[in-house]
KELUMLO-248632 format. One line per 10 residues: for each residue x, z, y of C-alpha. Coordinates in steps of 0.2 Angstrom, whole numbers. Layout:
X Z Y | ... .
This chain:
169 35 214 | 174 44 198 | 164 33 186 | 171 17 194 | 189 24 191 | 184 28 173 | 177 11 171 | 193 3 178 | 203 13 166 | 212 22 180 .
205 39 174 | 206 45 156 | 191 45 144 | 198 58 132 | 202 72 144 | 197 80 161 | 209 75 174 | 217 89 184 | 213 93 202 | 228 84 209 .
222 68 200 | 206 68 210 | 215 71 226 | 225 54 223 | 209 44 220 | 206 32 235 | 190 36 244 | 186 51 234 | 176 63 245 | 183 53 260 .
167 43 265 | 162 47 283 | 143 49 287 | 143 33 296 | 150 24 281 | 135 28 270 | 128 11 264 | 145 2 266 | 150 -6 251 | 168 -3 245 .
178 -14 233 | 188 -3 221 | 194 -16 208 | 192 -28 194 | 189 -23 176 | 197 -30 161 | 183 -43 159 | 184 -49 177 | 169 -39 183 | 171 -34 202 .
168 -15 204 | 160 -9 220 | 154 8 226 | 143 14 240 | 134 30 245 | 115 30 247 | 112 48 253 | 98 52 241 | 89 36 243 | 94 25 228 .
78 15 229 | 82 9 246 | 99 2 241 | 92 -5 225 | 79 -15 235 | 92 -21 247 | 103 -27 234 | 89 -35 224 | 83 -44 240 | 100 -51 244 .
102 -57 227 | 85 -66 228 | 90 -73 245 | 107 -80 239 | 99 -86 222 | 110 -74 212 | 101 -71 195 | 98 -52 191 | 109 -55 175 | 124 -58 186 .
125 -40 193 | 122 -23 188 | 117 -8 199 | 121 9 192 | 112 24 200 | 124 39 199 | 112 51 207 | 107 59 191 | 125 63 187 | 128 73 203 .
127 91 199 | 123 105 212 | 141 110 213 | 146 92 218 | 131 92 231 | 137 108 238 | 155 103 240 | 150 86 247 | 138 94 260 | 152 106 265 .
165 93 266 | 156 78 273 | 141 85 283 | 149 100 290 | 167 94 290 | 174 108 280 | 185 97 270 | 197 111 265 | 183 121 257 | 171 107 251 .
183 95 243 | 189 108 230 | 171 112 226 | 167 93 224 | 182 92 212 | 176 108 202 | 158 100 200 | 166 83 195 | 177 91 182 | 162 100 175 .
152 84 173 | 167 73 169 | 162 69 151 | 144 64 156 | 152 51 168 | 163 45 154 | 147 43 143 | 138 33 156 | 153 22 159 | 154 19 140 .
136 14 140 | 139 2 155 | 154 -6 146 | 144 -8 130 | 130 -17 140 | 143 -28 149 | 151 -32 132 | 134 -39 125 | 132 -50 140 | 137 -68 141 .
145 -69 158 | 154 -59 171 | 145 -46 182 | 147 -37 198 | 145 -18 195 | 139 -7 209 | 142 11 205 | 133 22 218 | 137 40 222 .
């Protein structure tokens, strides 16, 4: 979710947002267990690309296969969408906070821990978003970008 909001220029690229900013992000650490795999639209970037997020609960290859299969079924060329696996950017602190918040329902304890971890990895996320934007800038037509957390 954080990377999607950075991509949409709703979070800064030059400084780490304060805790309160993360609390105001729609969907941030609010996805329920039954919503894993649901696709949420979060906005349109400056180039007209639609940005979506979904949670994959540690199995990015499953969602990747599903998206690629659906794209083939609907004759959507692979050049017209971009899947971003956020899993390598999720640090242990974020995982712990997410587990406490989402799995155990300890939101008051877990969400601040998720935010602490997100703030620690923030510039890694900014770097990833910059790479994605570079890639999109080199492409000829619009893309849908799926950012998975």
